[in-house]
C-alpha positions in Angstrom: 17.6 13.2 -10.1 18.6 13.5 -6.5 15.2 14.6 -5.5 13.3 11.7 -7.1 13.4 8.0 -6.9 12.3 5.3 -9.3 9.6 2.9 -8.0 7.3 0.2 -9.5 3.6 0.9 -9.0 1.2 -2.0 -9.4 -2.5 -1.2 -9.8 -4.6 -4.3 -9.3 -7.9 -2.6 -10.4 -6.4 -1.9 -13.8 -4.2 -5.0 -14.0 -1.2 -2.7 -14.8 2.3 -2.0 -13.6 4.2 1.3 -14.1 7.7 2.4 -13.4 7.6 6.0 -12.2 9.8 8.6 -10.6 8.3 10.1 -7.5 9.5 13.2 -5.6 11.0 12.4 -2.2 10.0 15.8 -0.7 6.2 15.2 -1.1 4.0 13.4 1.3 2.8 9.9 0.5 -0.8 11.3 0.2 0.3 13.9 -2.3 2.2 11.4 -4.3 -0.8 9.1 -4.3 -2.9 12.0 -5.7 -0.3 12.7 -8.4 -0.1 9.0 -9.3 -3.9 8.9 -9.7 -3.8 11.8 -12.1 -0.8 10.4 -14.1 -2.3 6.9 -14.3 -5.6 8.3 -15.6 -3.7 10.0 -18.4 -1.5 7.0 -19.2 -4.2 4.4 -19.2 -7.0 6.4 -20.8 -9.2 5.2 -17.9 -11.0 7.5 -15.5 -9.3 6.9 -12.3 -11.2 9.2 -10.0 -9.9 10.3 -6.6 -11.3 8.2 -3.9 -10.7 8.7 -0.2 -9.8 5.1 0.4 -7.1 4.9 -2.3 -3.7 4.4 -0.6 -0.1 3.2 -1.3 0.9 -0.1 0.1 4.3 -1.9 0.2 4.7 -5.2 -1.5 3.8 -7.1 1.7 0.4 -5.3 1.8 1.1 -2.9 4.6 -0.3 0.6 4.1 2.4 3.4 3.9 1.6 6.2 6.4 0.1 9.0 4.2 1.4 11.9 6.3 5.0 10.9 5.9 7.2 12.4 3.2 8.6 9.8 0.8 12.1 10.6 2.2 10.9 9.7 5.8 9.0 6.6 4.7 10.5 3.2 3.9 10.1 3.8 0.2 13.5 3.7 -1.5 14.8 3.6 -5.1 13.5 0.4 -6.7 10.7 -0.2 -4.2 7.6 -2.1 -5.4 4.4 -0.5 -4.4 0.7 -1.2 -4.8 -1.9 1.6 -5.4 -5.4 0.5 -4.4 
């Protein structure tokens, strides 16, 4: 899986944590959208797309949505927050 990395996604509004593989060639905003869809399916909770949903690193700093995962600071094993 050279084109994907494994990250831990924490979702405070659902009080849940998921380990997921994300594609490194997609933008952070596209991955955020994909995560919203996947988490809705996994949690059986309607997790509707909201303009203010974003990915944050573990320190609470928002990850630039226009960067690709490859060009961001996200690496294999990163812990991220979706809120």
